N, C-alpha and C positions, 0 to 999 in steps of 0.2 A: 832538374828536369825541367827547366821552363820552356826549353826549347821544343818540346812535345806541342806544346800550344800554337806553335807557330809553323812547325813545318807541315800540318795539316792541310793549312792554306795553302803551301806550295803547291801541293796537290791540284787543289782546287783552281790557282789561278794558271798552271799548267793545263787543265783540261779546258778552261775558258779561250786560251791561246791555242789550243789545236782544234776547237771548235771553230775558231775564226778562221785559222788558216786552210781546217777542211770545208769552209764554205767557199774560199779564192780558189780552192782547188778545183771544186764541182763547177763554178761559174768558168773556169778556164779550159772546162772540158776533161780535164784528170780524173776520172771517177775511180782510178784503181787508190790513186794516193788520197783522195778523199774517204775512200772507204777505211782505210788504213787509219787516216786520222781521226775518223767516227771513233775507230774500236780505241785508239788511244785516248778518247776523249772519255771514253765511258770508264776506263780501269781508273784514268785520274779521278773521277766522279765516285768511283767505288772506293780506292784508295782514300780520300778525302773523310769519309762515313766510316771507314775500317779505323784509320788513326784515331779520329775522334772518340769513335768507342772506346778504342786501346787506352786512350789518355785518360778518358772518365774511368774507368776500370784500375786503372794506375793509380788515378788520386784516391778512388774508395778503398783500396786497398794501405795506402799509406796512412789512411785517416784513423785506421782501427788499431786500437792499441795491442 
């Protein structure tokens, strides 16, 4: 179950990429696409913290006898 430690960072990387693309789309005048990408950014950040919390709970549950 070591992959849970790494998958949470995939969401964070995706959020950063969405934020960069949202900025580029906003500069190009595509505000509708930029708003959608900002929403994806927030979802990625939420999923990062959710998965991190889930991984911590999972580890604590496995440590108890």
